[in-house]
VOBA-1610 file (N, C-alpha, C; in pm, whole numbers, padded with zeros to 5 digits, always signed):
BEGIN
Met+01082+00569-00509Met+01110+00397-00451Met+00966+00391-00310Thr+00926+00302-00313Thr+00727+00297-00229Thr+00816+00212-00122Lys+00804+00242+00017Lys+00844+00137+00131Lys+00720+00006+00107Leu+00851-00071+00218Leu+00751-00181+00256Leu+00626-00143+00318Lys+00515-00257+00275Lys+00388-00205+00361Lys+00358-00216+00530Ala+00420-00357+00551Ala+00508-00390+00720Ala+00557-00542+00698Phe+00643-00520+00864Phe+00771-00606+00851Phe+00689-00782+00939Asp+00708-00879+00930Asp+00645-00991+00919Asp+00696-00967+01088Phe+00808-00928+01133Phe+00862-00931+01268Phe+00903-00821+01258Glu+00954-00701+01425Glu+01021-00642+01399Glu+01048-00635+01527Ala+01184-00580+01593Ala+01280-00575+01735Ala+01343-00458+01786Asp+01365-00399+01863Asp+01441-00341+01870Asp+01575-00402+01992Ile+01633-00452+01960Ile+01762-00489+02041Ile+01803-00450+02120Pro+01788-00466+02262Pro+01843-00447+02421Pro+01951-00381+02331Thr+02049-00287+02451Thr+02129-00218+02433Thr+02225-00177+02576Leu+02349-00171+02579Leu+02418-00115+02694Leu+02500-00014+02710His+02478+00062+02565His+02550+00213+02564His+02433+00308+02453Pro+02462+00406+02496Pro+02426+00503+02439Pro+02488+00512+02225His+02591+00465+02255His+02576+00435+02083His+02606+00300+02001Asn+02580+00257+01945Asn+02551+00103+01860Asn+02576+00122+01715His+02595+00081+01617His+02640+00068+01476His+02725-00124+01459Ala+02696-00065+01333Ala+02770-00199+01230Ala+02763-00340+01297Ser+02613-00361+01295Ser+02538-00524+01334Ser+02600-00589+01204Asn+02618-00744+01295Asn+02588-00853+01201Asn+02505-01002+01220Leu+02475-01006+01183Leu+02354-01124+01144Leu+02449-01293+01162His+02400-01408+01242His+02421-01510+01196His+02326-01636+01283Gln+02275-01694+01227Gln+02225-01838+01210Gln+02303-01925+01355Leu+02315-02011+01408Leu+02336-02142+01461Leu+02279-02181+01415Asp+02347-02329+01409Asp+02252-02492+01395Asp+02141-02492+01474Asn+02106-02500+01590Asn+01999-02507+01629Asn+01863-02445+01602Gly+01960-02299+01544Gly+01831-02208+01512Gly+01809-02125+01581Asp+01921-02060+01652Asp+01953-01952+01743Asp+01930-01847+01671Leu+01961-01752+01656Leu+02030-01583+01612Leu+02103-01534+01690Leu+02246-01487+01659Leu+02328-01365+01742Leu+02386-01274+01657Cys+02365-01162+01649Cys+02437-01043+01710Cys+02491-00987+01734Val+02606-00980+01696Val+02721-00880+01710Val+02716-00662+01640Trp+02791-00608+01718Trp+02753-00521+01666Trp+02870-00423+01788Phe+02870-00284+01793Phe+03003-00225+01827Phe+02902-00158+01948Ser+02933-00108+02076Ser+02891-00032+02159Ser+02971+00047+02200Gly+02911+00212+02245Gly+02956+00279+02320Gly+02929+00416+02380Ser+03032+00507+02395Ser+02995+00641+02436Ser+02952+00749+02317Arg+03084+00644+02184Arg+03085+00729+02054Arg+03195+00626+01961Glu+03185+00628+01829Glu+03237+00587+01761Glu+03419+00632+01736Gly+03475+00538+01767Gly+03668+00600+01761Gly+03703+00599+01969Lys+03568+00636+02028Lys+03629+00655+02160Lys+03689+00528+02199Pro+03751+00494+02297Pro+03833+00363+02351Pro+03724+00276+02432Asp+03637+00327+02462Asp+03542+00275+02536Asp+03463+00147+02469Ile+03458+00180+02292Ile+03401+00102+02234Ile+03419-00019+02219Ser+03340-00123+02240Ser+03333-00275+02219Ser+03287-00321+02207Ile+03270-00436+02182Ile+03189-00546+02070Ile+03106-00664+02175Val+02923-00584+02163Val+02895-00722+02187Val+02797-00799+02124Cys+02771-00843+02199Cys+02639-00951+02110Cys+02539-01041+02207Ser+02403-01028+02141Ser+02274-01056+02201Ser+02274-01196+02081Arg+02195-01257+02197Arg+02107-01356+02139Arg+01934-01386+02109Leu+01899-01476+02039Leu+01760-01502+01947Leu+01697-01641+01977Lys+01693-01641+02107Lys+01624-01805+02092Lys+01516-01855+01958Lys+01575-01963+01865Lys+01403-01988+01794Lys+01334-02023+01913Gly+01190-01942+01800Gly+01042-01922+01858Gly+01038-01842+01951Glu+01148-01722+01972Glu+01116-01697+02095Glu+01104-01510+01988Gln+01053-01418+02114Gln+01026-01308+02061Gln+01135-01216+02059Asn+01212-01206+02219Asn+01299-01106+02311Asn+01411-01131+02240Trp+01518-01016+02249Trp+01633-01066+02217Trp+01672-01048+02359Ser+01847-01170+02381Ser+01892-01126+02515Ser+01963-00972+02527Val+02007-00938+02662Val+02062-00877+02715Val+02202-00883+02661Pro+02284-00770+02584Pro+02372-00810+02552Pro+02507-00808+02657Val+02589-00894+02596Val+02713-00889+02622Val+02834-00857+02584Val+02901-00808+02689Val+03050-00743+02615Val+03153-00853+02576Leu+03171-00855+02444Leu+03315-00987+02427Leu+03427-00896+02386Ser+03492-00851+02382Ser+03586-00767+02401Ser+03631-00670+02517Asp+03787-00668+02570Asp+03857-00610+02654Asp+03938-00503+02670Asp+03910-00495+02564Asp+04068-00325+02512Asp+04047-00173+02563Ala+04074-00124+02688Ala+04056+00009+02710Ala+04124+00118+02685Glu+04217+00048+02575Glu+04339+00177+02487Glu+04257+00182+02368Arg+04194+00103+02326Arg+04179+00107+02203Arg+04006+00051+02091Ser+03928+00060+02018Ser+03807+00182+01964Ser+03761+00008+01906Glu+03693-00131+01901Glu+03704-00212+01932Glu+03559-00193+01758Gln+03546-00242+01685Gln+03444-00223+01569Gln+03435-00315+01452Asn+03336-00330+01413Asn+03308-00392+01277Asn+03329-00542+01277Pro+03234-00617+01431Pro+03253-00781+01441Pro+03238-00835+01340Ile+03227-00983+01331Ile+03231-01047+01202Ile+03152-01239+01282Leu+03054-01295+01258Leu+03048-01376+01293Leu+03067-01514+01198Phe+03101-01643+01188Phe+03094-01724+01153Phe+03128-01852+01146Lys+03056-01990+01071Lys+03136-02077+01124Lys+03210-02120+01027Asn+03338-02153+01145Asn+03451-02199+01047Asn+03479-02314+01011Thr+03526-02358+00894Thr+03546-02483+00832Thr+03551-02578+00923Asn+03570-02622+01051Asn+03614-02708+01184Asn+03487-02733+01262Gly+03371-02618+01200Gly+03259-02606+01323Gly+03237-02522+01432Glu+03361-02461+01426Glu+03392-02394+01567Glu+03332-02246+01475Leu+03261-02162+01578Leu+03240-02094+01578Leu+03326-01949+01573Trp+03359-01836+01513Trp+03386-01704+01443Trp+03416-01594+01502Leu+03503-01542+01556Leu+03382-01341+01628Leu+03550-01333+01559Ile+03564-01232+01455Ile+03634-01153+01431Ile+03582-01009+01429Tyr+03692-00885+01488Tyr+03653-00790+01476Tyr+03787-00692+01423Thr+03804-00575+01455Thr+03924-00467+01422Thr+03891-00358+01553Ala+04022-00312+01587Ala+04086-00279+01725Ala+04149-00176+01646Gln+04100-00018+01648Gln+04202+00070+01624Gln+04245+00159+01772Asn+04341+00240+01696Asn+04373+00388+01810Asn+04294+00509+01820Asn+04155+00536+01892Asn+04109+00676+01881Asn+04027+00625+01724Val+03980+00714+01659Val+03936+00736+01478Val+04047+00698+01392His+04192+00640+01438His+04311+00638+01371His+04276+00480+01243Gln+04170+00503+01202Gln+04145+00322+01124Gln+04284+00261+01048Glu+04385+00374+01054Glu+04497+00349+00915Glu+04577+00285+01068Ser+04554+00228+01205Ser+04574+00212+01337Ser+04600+00051+01365Ser+04463+00073+01257Ser+04412-00094+01272Ser+04448-00215+01276Val+04416-00334+01412Val+04462-00501+01382Val+04320-00494+01363Val+04333-00677+01323Val+04185-00771+01353Val+04261-00897+01461Arg+04136-00913+01521Arg+04165-00960+01648Arg+04042-01079+01575Tyr+04067-01244+01697Tyr+03931-01280+01693Tyr+03951-01361+01856Arg+03843-01447+01841Arg+03735-01545+01950Arg+03714-01637+01881Val+03731-01762+01924Val+03660-01915+01876Val+03572-01911+02021Ser+03431-01986+01990Ser+03366-02076+02082Ser+03307-02181+02027Lys+03273-02289+02120Lys+03341-02445+02105Lys+03168-02479+02067Asp+03091-02354+02192Asp+02953-02394+02253Asp+02904-02295+02208Glu+02829-02304+02068Glu+02734-02194+01980Glu+02760-02062+02076Gly+02874-01994+02121Gly+02868-01862+02174Gly+02849-01841+02344His+02828-01971+02349His+02783-01906+02502His+02901-01914+02593Thr+03059-01963+02538Thr+03169-01892+02639Thr+03271-01869+02478Trp+03379-01852+02517Trp+03460-01762+02418Trp+03560-01802+02484Gly+03726-01848+02364Gly+03823-01880+02412Gly+03895-01725+02384Gly+03979-01739+02459Gly+04100-01585+02481Gly+04118-01520+02364Ile+04190-01391+02366Ile+04184-01313+02215Ile+04255-01298+02181Lys+04277-01282+02053Lys+04381-01288+01966Lys+04387-01252+01851Thr+04546-01167+01831Thr+04551-01127+01628Thr+04520-01216+01546Leu+04436-01170+01471Leu+04424-01262+01343Leu+04505-01186+01250Phe+04525-01071+01200Phe+04620-01010+01090Phe+04652-00835+01163Asp+04794-00878+01181Asp+04896-00731+01270Asp+04860-00628+01180Lys+04929-00660+01052Lys+04959-00515+00963Lys+04815-00448+01000Pro+04948-00308+01025Pro+04814-00191+01055Pro+04717-00170+01004Gly+04609-00126+00960Gly+04484-00067+00904Gly+04396-00152+00855Thr+04462-00246+00862Thr+04373-00344+00880Thr+04266-00414+00875Phe+04138-00378+00832Phe+04022-00352+00822Phe+03903-00474+00781Val+03820-00514+00882Val+03627-00615+00789Val+03540-00567+00826Arg+03469-00641+00749Arg+03305-00585+00792Arg+03216-00671+00775Asn+03251-00782+00640Asn+03105-00806+00581Asn+03162-01046+00594Gln+03068-01084+00641Gln+03114-01229+00656Gln+03212-01284+00494Pro+03346-01369+00533Pro+03340-01482+00456Pro+03271-01584+00351Val+03293-01619+00273Val+03181-01723+00213Val+03290-01818+00199Ile+03231-01953+00214Ile+03290-02084+00220Ile+03308-02180+00111Leu+03388-02234+00068Leu+03358-02260-00095Leu+03400-02440-00069Glu+03298-02478-00198Glu+03299-02655-00139Glu+03416-02729-00115Asp+03554-02621-00115Asp+03633-02762-00092Asp+03735-02727+00074Asn+03644-02635+00116Asn+03697-02568+00260Asn+03718-02478+00241Val+03760-02408+00140Val+03858-02255+00167Val+03752-02188+00232Ile+03808-02117+00295Ile+03726-01947+00365Ile+03808-01845+00278Val+03695-01724+00197Val+03754-01693+00144Val+03734-01465+00206Leu+03738-01480+00315Leu+03703-01341+00377Leu+03780-01206+00264Pro+03722-01145+00294Pro+03664-00955+00253Pro+03718-00920+00341Ala+03846-00842+00328Ala+03892-00692+00397Ala+03903-00519+00274Tyr+03980-00516+00328Tyr+04037-00366+00274Tyr+04172-00368+00371Tyr+04215-00225+00341Tyr+04364-00182+00419Tyr+04323-00014+00420Ser+04265+00057+00603Ser+04240+00149+00569Ser+04297+00244+00580Leu+04317+00345+00463Leu+04470+00455+00470Leu+04381+00593+00443Lys+04420+00671+00485Lys+04404+00777+00453Lys+04431+00909+00346Ser+04353+00991+00306Ser+04328+00991+00147Ser+04449+01182+00207Ser+04472+01230+00069Ser+04537+01362+00143Ser+04460+01455+00143Lys+04347+01454+00196Lys+04280+01626+00190Lys+04235+01574+00335Gly+04139+01445+00295Gly+04008+01382+00385Gly+04032+01258+00494Phe+03950+01241+00529Phe+03908+01139+00650Phe+04024+00981+00604Leu+03909+00953+00506Leu+04026+00818+00386Leu+03984+00842+00280Gly+04054+00734+00236Gly+04018+00761+00014Gly+04098+00677-00012Asn+04222+00633+00021Asn+04342+00526-00101Asn+04305+00401+00002Asp+04199+00361+00020Asp+04163+00299+00054Asp+04147+00154-00068Phe+04164+00018-00036Phe+04170-00104-00075Phe+04138-00218-00059Ser+04100-00273-00140Ser+04020-00437-00089Ser+04150-00519-00096Val+04128-00664-00038Val+04184-00775-00041Val+04113-00864-00011Val+04122-00910-00046Val+04067-01113+00004Val+04162-01210+00043Lys+04146-01268+00176Lys+04227-01300+00270Lys+04138-01471+00258Ile+04258-01584+00224Ile+04182-01736+00179Ile+04275-01772+00243Ser+04229-01874+00392Ser+04285-02014+00411Ser+04199-02132+00381Lys+04305-02266+00405Lys+04281-02358+00340Lys+04310-02464+00458Asp+04365-02378+00592Asp+04340-02441+00700Asp+04269-02386+00871His+04094-02369+00761His+04054-02351+00912His+04071-02225+00966Gly+04152-02093+00894Gly+04220-02007+00990Gly+04342-01960+01021Arg+04396-02097+00985Arg+04585-02091+01135Arg+04655-02017+01002Thr+04644-01997+00833Thr+04780-01905+00793Thr+04636-01845+00722Trp+04693-01789+00625Trp+04652-01672+00482Trp+04712-01675+00418Glu+04660-01656+00306Glu+04689-01642+00197Glu+04589-01506+00195Glu+04694-01308+00094Glu+04633-01269+00068Glu+04630-01233-00080Tyr+04531-01144-00173Tyr+04555-01136-00273Tyr+04429-00997-00288Glu+04502-00940-00385Glu+04435-00743-00391Glu+04364-00779-00498Val+04240-00679-00471Val+04144-00652-00542Val+04170-00573-00679Gln+04284-00553-00758Gln+04288-00467-00879Gln+04218-00356-00891Asn+04229-00216-00927Asn+04127-00130-00955Asn+04031-00076-00857Ser+04056-00152-00712Ser+03996-00111-00584Ser+03989+00007-00480Lys+04085+00083-00514Lys+04121+00198-00467Lys+03945+00239-00498Gly+03949+00361-00311Gly+03797+00350-00252Gly+03715+00310-00267Leu+03748+00150-00358Leu+03595+00095-00259Leu+03597-00029-00136Val+03572-00045-00048Val+03604-00114+00109Val+03460-00193+00084His+03404-00302+00246His+03331-00370+00261His+03312-00408+00155Met+03344-00505+00063Met+03324-00608-00004Met+03240-00712+00078Ser+03117-00737-00020Ser+03083-00823+00015Ser+03024-00901-00111Ile+03137-01078-00059Ile+03061-01157-00171Ile+02987-01255-00150Val+02970-01267-00242Val+02801-01333-00299Val+02816-01531-00373His+02744-01659-00319His+02828-01710-00453His+02711-01684-00600Gly+02798-01687-00691Gly+02755-01691-00807Gly+02689-01828-00866Ala+02681-01830-01013Ala+02687-01932-01098Ala+02790-02000-01118Asn+02788-02191-01148Asn+02916-02214-01150Asn+03017-02229-01115Gly+02976-02182-00981Gly+03136-02186-00858Gly+03163-02059-00895Asn+03186-01985-01004Asn+03167-01811-00972Asn+03130-01780-00797Leu+03221-01645-00770Leu+03233-01591-00703Leu+03112-01385-00687Ile+03108-01353-00615Ile+02997-01200-00675Ile+03060-01098-00584Gly+03126-00986-00533Gly+03162-00915-00448Gly+03118-00762-00507Phe+03049-00732-00374Phe+03016-00603-00425Phe+03050-00503-00339Phe+03063-00359-00333Phe+03163-00259-00278Phe+03094-00156-00230Arg+03109-00079-00169Arg+03109+00053-00052Arg+03172+00160-00202Ser+03150+00262-00154Ser+03201+00377-00291Ser+03236+00470-00176Arg+03430+00485-00144Arg+03432+00596-00153Arg+03397+00777-00130Lys+03392+00710-00295Lys+03335+00874-00351Lys+03149+00888-00326Ser+03098+00785-00252Ser+02971+00819-00240Ser+02884+00870-00366Asp+02915+00782-00502Asp+02789+00800-00596Asp+02764+00625-00592Tyr+02771+00502-00648Tyr+02724+00414-00676Tyr+02797+00264-00570Ile+02754+00156-00548Ile+02763+00053-00512Ile+02833-00007-00714Tyr+02972-00050-00634Tyr+03043-00126-00789Tyr+03034-00303-00748Arg+02995-00351-00897Arg+03045-00474-00852Arg+03099-00542-00922Thr+03192-00668-00907Thr+03284-00750-00940Thr+03261-00904-00905Thr+03352-00964-00985Thr+03309-01120-01004Thr+03456-01208-00984Ser+03504-01302-00940Ser+03550-01411-00940Ser+03558-01528-01061Ile+03636-01594-01106Ile+03633-01725-01139Ile+03787-01837-01097Asp+03801-01790-00992Asp+03913-01901-00963Asp+03894-01856-00804Gly+03809-01844-00719Gly+03776-01906-00651Gly+03818-01782-00516Gly+03815-01702-00578Gly+03833-01529-00514Gly+03980-01477-00544Lys+04105-01557-00631Lys+04180-01517-00641Lys+04249-01396-00722Asn+04148-01396-00847Asn+04188-01294-00906Asn+04017-01209-00919Trp+04027-01087-00948Trp+03874-01006-01010Trp+03849-00979-01046Ser+03714-00937-01149Ser+03739-00836-01275Ser+03749-00682-01197Thr+03728-00570-01290Thr+03721-00482-01315Thr+03635-00397-01204Pro+03628-00361-01106Pro+03484-00319-01039Pro+03439-00251-01155Glu+03305-00235-01184Glu+03198-00137-01250Glu+03111-00088-01109Pro+03051+00046-01195Pro+02958+00077-01109Pro+02762+00002-01137Thr+02691-00040-01071Thr+02603-00074-01143Thr+02452+00045-01080Asp+02356+00014-01095Asp+02278+00128-01131Asp+02212+00182-00942Leu+02330+00078-00861Leu+02240+00117-00698Leu+02334+00208-00659Met+02297+00283-00605Met+02330+00428-00502Met+02403+00333-00384Asn+02495+00498-00391Asn+02626+00494-00226Asn+02606+00578-00149Asn+02572+00609-00077Asn+02637+00728+00003Asn+02756+00712+00094Asn+02830+00615+00024Asn+02992+00584+00131Asn+02958+00561+00266Ala+02914+00427+00231Ala+02828+00357+00416Ala+02823+00228+00325Ser+02814+00118+00424Ser+02875-00023+00438Ser+02707-00039+00372Ile+02741-00172+00323Ile+02625-00250+00246Ile+02640-00416+00248Gln+02505-00465+00250Gln+02585-00671+00255Gln+02392-00710+00167Ala+02502-00823+00087Ala+02419-00872+00010Ala+02415-01035+00042Thr+02299-01095+00001Thr+02286-01248+00031Thr+02259-01275-00106Lys+02302-01489-00140Lys+02229-01511-00265Lys+02091-01591-00142Leu+01989-01571-00239Leu+01848-01648-00150Leu+01798-01769-00262Ser+01728-01872-00138Ser+01792-02025-00197Ser+01695-02043-00280Asn+01631-01906-00377Asn+01600-01952-00554Asn+01676-01887-00645Gly+01822-01867-00585Gly+01940-01810-00683Gly+01948-01656-00693Asn+01804-01614-00650Asn+01809-01433-00705Asn+01959-01370-00587Leu+01925-01236-00602Leu+02052-01156-00490Leu+01931-01107-00443Ala+02008-01032-00317Ala+01925-00943-00275Ala+02038-00829-00201Ile+02018-00736-00188Ile+02130-00614-00110Ile+02023-00532-00045Val+02096-00508+00074Val+02036-00415+00163Val+02175-00265+00149Phe+02055-00171+00143Phe+02225-00018+00118Phe+02136+00106+00135Asp+02188+00229+00170Asp+02107+00339+00178Asp+02084+00401+00018Asp+02000+00448-00047Asp+01936+00472-00153Asp+01919+00628-00191Val+02053+00659-00160Val+02071+00805-00198Val+02250+00807-00203Asn+02304+00882-00242Asn+02463+00949-00301Asn+02451+01122-00294Ala+02657+01150-00306Ala+02601+01246-00282Ala+02575+01380-00393Glu+02538+01275-00508Glu+02475+01421-00616Glu+02345+01441-00621Ile+02259+01342-00591Ile+02110+01390-00546Ile+02179+01465-00423Ala+02254+01425-00265Ala+02193+01489-00117Ala+02325+01534-00104Pro+02432+01678-00147Pro+02549+01647-00110Pro+02494+01740+00090Pro+02647+01707+00101Pro+02638+01719+00197Pro+02720+01880+00273Ala+02706+01887+00331Ala+02716+02044+00382Ala+02902+02082+00385Glu+02904+02005+00474Glu+03119+01957+00440Glu+03127+01867+00453Asn+03297+01818+00423Asn+03332+01691+00398Asn+03382+01645+00514Arg+03287+01563+00673Arg+03346+01518+00747Arg+03250+01472+00811Pro+03269+01278+00857Pro+03202+01186+00932Pro+03137+01251+01021Pro+03006+01293+01020Pro+02955+01370+01169Pro+02952+01263+01284Trp+02903+01104+01252Trp+02896+01087+01370Trp+03033+01035+01500Phe+03169+01113+01397Phe+03281+01121+01542Phe+03274+01199+01626Asp+03335+01250+01702Asp+03330+01402+01789Asp+03401+01530+01714Lys+03383+01623+01664Lys+03423+01685+01640Lys+03558+01753+01648Ser+03600+01753+01807Ser+03738+01758+01825Ser+03801+01662+01782Asp+03763+01543+01798Asp+03855+01403+01733Asp+03875+01487+01556Met+03793+01520+01511Met+03800+01534+01360Met+03918+01669+01288Asp+03917+01730+01401Asp+04057+01849+01405Asp+04131+01820+01455Lys+04208+01685+01527Lys+04300+01647+01500Lys+04328+01555+01414Val+04250+01505+01360Val+04329+01423+01229Val+04353+01479+01127Gly+04258+01657+01085Gly+04302+01738+01012Gly+04233+01725+00870Val+04116+01700+00889Val+04035+01677+00789Val+03986+01780+00765Asp+03995+01847+00557Asp+03954+01934+00478Asp+03811+01901+00489Lys+03691+01969+00564Lys+03628+01967+00525Lys+03549+02008+00345Asn+03619+02089+00294Asn+03568+02100+00149Asn+03541+01993+00110Ile+03464+01983-00029Ile+03398+01884-00096Ile+03460+01847-00222Val+03524+01986-00245Val+03571+02001-00384Val+03714+01910-00442Lys+03706+01837-00477Lys+03808+01802-00556Lys+03848+01662-00432Gln+03810+01587-00415Gln+03889+01517-00267Gln+03787+01359-00315Glu+03920+01253-00272Glu+03918+01132-00283Glu+03836+01008-00213Ser+03718+01148-00169Ser+03629+01073-00064Ser+03546+01152+00028Ile+03409+01135+00020Ile+03355+01200+00040Ile+03252+01167+00133Trp+03212+01252+00317Trp+03192+01155+00407Trp+03045+01294+00407Gly+02993+01201+00492Gly+02846+01325+00522Gly+02692+01328+00504Val+02694+01208+00392Val+02563+01210+00266Val+02440+01168+00377Glu+02352+01201+00413Glu+02338+01120+00469Glu+02297+00951+00432Arg+02198+00936+00544Arg+02175+00787+00548Arg+02069+00744+00594Asn+01993+00815+00500Asn+01877+00795+00465Asn+01791+00799+00318Pro+01695+00684+00263Pro+01611+00607+00321Pro+01736+00428+00293Leu+01738+00327+00444Leu+01759+00234+00413Leu+01686+00144+00269Ser+01701+00068+00229Ser+01675+00068+00115Ser+01672-00133+00079Ile+01565-00227+00019Ile+01651-00331+00009Ile+01599-00356-00172Ala+01681-00424-00285Ala+01665-00439-00393Ala+01679-00593-00425Ile+01620-00641-00502Ile+01672-00807-00547Ile+01695-00797-00676Ser+01749-00919-00736Ser+01891-00905-00878Ser+01789-01018-00932Glu+01779-01045-01046Glu+01756-01214-01091Glu+01853-01267-01257Asp+01917-01151-01219Asp+02060-01198-01314Asp+02188-01137-01235Ser+02246-01218-01126Ser+02303-01209-01055Ser+02406-01080-01046Gly+02306-00954-01006Gly+02323-00875-00951Gly+02424-00763-01095Gln+02352-00769-01216Gln+02379-00703-01312Gln+02274-00570-01320Thr+02157-00609-01365Thr+02033-00542-01244Thr+01953-00569-01182Trp+01841-00463-01145Trp+01803-00534-01004Trp+01653-00426-01042Lys+01550-00513-01071Lys+01459-00551-01090Lys+01350-00430-00968Tyr+01414-00536-00810Tyr+01293-00543-00772Tyr+01318-00450-00623Lys+01273-00314-00590Lys+01337-00251-00513Lys+01263-00159-00398Lys+01272-00160-00221Lys+01164-00154-00145Lys+01283-00065-00055Asp+01202+00061-00005Asp+01237+00139+00140Asp+01249+00007+00254Ile+01303-00004+00338Ile+01281-00049+00482Ile+01295+00060+00595Met+01343+00177+00588Met+01302+00225+00677Met+01324+00394+00581Val+01238+00480+00659Val+01283+00628+00592Val+01207+00715+00656Arg+01286+00768+00686Arg+01178+00929+00748Arg+01215+01053+00673Glu+01101+01087+00647Glu+01128+01209+00498Glu+01068+01373+00683Asp+01097+01370+00754Asp+01086+01526+00813Asp+01279+01491+00892Val+01277+01534+00806Val+01437+01549+00824Val+01468+01654+00907Ser+01476+01687+01031Ser+01536+01781+01112Ser+01641+01843+01100Glu+01727+01934+01175Glu+01880+01977+01195Glu+01987+01848+01197Val+01968+01779+01296Val+01980+01619+01255Val+01929+01509+01184Lys+02042+01480+01120Lys+02004+01401+01036Lys+01967+01244+01022Pro+01821+01232+01016Pro+01877+01104+01063Pro+01965+00956+01036Glu+01934+00855+01096Glu+02044+00745+01008Glu+02014+00602+01055Phe+01998+00566+00943Phe+02004+00388+00956Phe+02074+00366+00816Ser+02103+00202+00889Ser+02283+00216+00784Ser+02309+00073+00889Tyr+02446+00043+00776Tyr+02514-00080+00810Tyr+02481-00204+00857Pro+02359-00238+00751Pro+02323-00341+00757Pro+02374-00515+00705Ser+02291-00588+00824Ser+02326-00727+00795Ser+02148-00770+00725Ile+02166-00935+00623Ile+02049-00976+00600Ile+02091-01087+00581Lys+02021-01196+00628Lys+02007-01330+00661Lys+01869-01389+00595Gln+01895-01539+00482Gln+01757-01570+00499Gln+01752-01700+00557Leu+01634-01737+00604Leu+01694-01874+00776Leu+01548-01956+00641Ser+01629-02066+00658Ser+01541-02231+00547Ser+01399-02222+00529Asn+01325-02178+00591Asn+01183-02118+00637Asn+01152-02008+00531Gly+01255-01956+00424Gly+01212-01826+00349Gly+01245-01693+00397Glu+01227-01652+00552Glu+01172-01537+00618Glu+01364-01446+00589Ile+01357-01367+00477Ile+01475-01224+00530Ile+01488-01136+00659His+01602-01179+00758His+01636-01109+00826His+01760-01014+00798Ile+01627-00849+00914Ile+01725-00782+00862Ile+01797-00727+01020Thr+01948-00669+01029Thr+01936-00588+01141Thr+02007-00467+01050Phe+01979-00357+01106Phe+02102-00238+01133Phe+02055-00105+01215Thr+02137-00052+01197Thr+02179+00073+01330Thr+02090+00145+01293Phe+02024+00158+01396Phe+01878+00288+01454Phe+01912+00408+01449Leu+01995+00523+01393Leu+02002+00659+01454Leu+02125+00694+01538Arg+02170+00512+01533Arg+02248+00479+01638Arg+02273+00495+01752Gln+02145+00461+01831Gln+02073+00453+01979Gln+02128+00301+01965Tyr+02012+00209+01894Tyr+02039+00081+01880Tyr+02018-00004+01746Ile+02020-00117+01754Ile+02072-00202+01650Ile+01868-00254+01636Lys+01813-00228+01564Lys+01689-00311+01509Lys+01654-00395+01377His+01563-00497+01472His+01627-00601+01350His+01432-00612+01278Val+01369-00636+01173Val+01271-00645+01073Val+01283-00810+01035Val+01183-00834+00953Val+01217-00954+00918Val+01101-00882+00793Ile+01112-00986+00671Ile+01004-00956+00540Ile+01015-01062+00475Thr+00971-01090+00329Thr+00962-01211+00276Thr+01015-01119+00129Glu+01024-01214+00064Glu+01040-01183-00121Glu+00977-01124-00211Glu+00847-01200-00118Glu+00696-01158-00212Glu+00676-01016-00199Ala+00744-00944-00093Ala+00622-00841-00003Ala+00792-00740-00106Ile+00919-00732-00161Ile+00995-00684-00202Ile+00953-00673-00326Lys+00913-00789-00373Lys+00815-00761-00548Lys+00689-00755-00517Asn+00612-00705-00469Asn+00454-00650-00495Asn+00437-00528-00449
//
């Protein structure tokens, strides 16, 4: 695969802490961009918190981040921003005990002034193991369809018995109904986009580190087709898709999997090793329900002209070929197309900070 020749814009978002991951982008009505992610000493540690930075419309520099969560006992992760059907700006994120994702609950805050001030922190979903990563879609009748999943331990590894659900609200998020995505064991981080004729299309990260999986719904997210693998690889790392203004789909992902880059041992390298030892992770990669540690390089983008069934155009966004003892990581992307056609992408850069780049569809196809 070839690399993009150049970015239309590139910036390193300021950070407060040494470890930064899992960004999500949101455009406000006034044209400002907000980026949220989690930041602290290391993923899973109790000092990990949600932070937010703002890029004002027409400016080049992101603001110094502000901290939006405050639980000193839990690791707060995977933030989401979205405009609720009542006009409010919502922040949703997870909160867990150390690296034990099966203990996670989902919390939220509300802003009524475009993210300048925020209301109190409340619990949205209190069932242990509830996790989120990608933003909801809003249906024409103001129904919110939020993808989620249950983070469950595998018998030998870190995670792997996870399965996906959607949370649906018809009253601006006050109450929610849950619908399980059948046959989704080991498929998480569902990214939902609008398809044709009111249909929804979902794409998954795979714990097996094999391929991105695709599913569809014709009834507003209550029922989904059996997820099927696409021709896009997945390394058990997050993905995100969006529908472009011309109807094409774009997806950002790591173009690698366990088959072409098997890990040396089956454990996530970004956690403190002592935390992994306490969890009891089996390092053996044979006959595992989930495969961890596959490299997260390169980060790539693909375009589909047939609702995600095939992906004709692909380009690398970020790639490092001089892989040393410590493997580079470009991961957990977020993608948004603005009204001017620009495609904005943020992603984790070596866990050091969040990088922001701007490209066009033409650059991907040429």
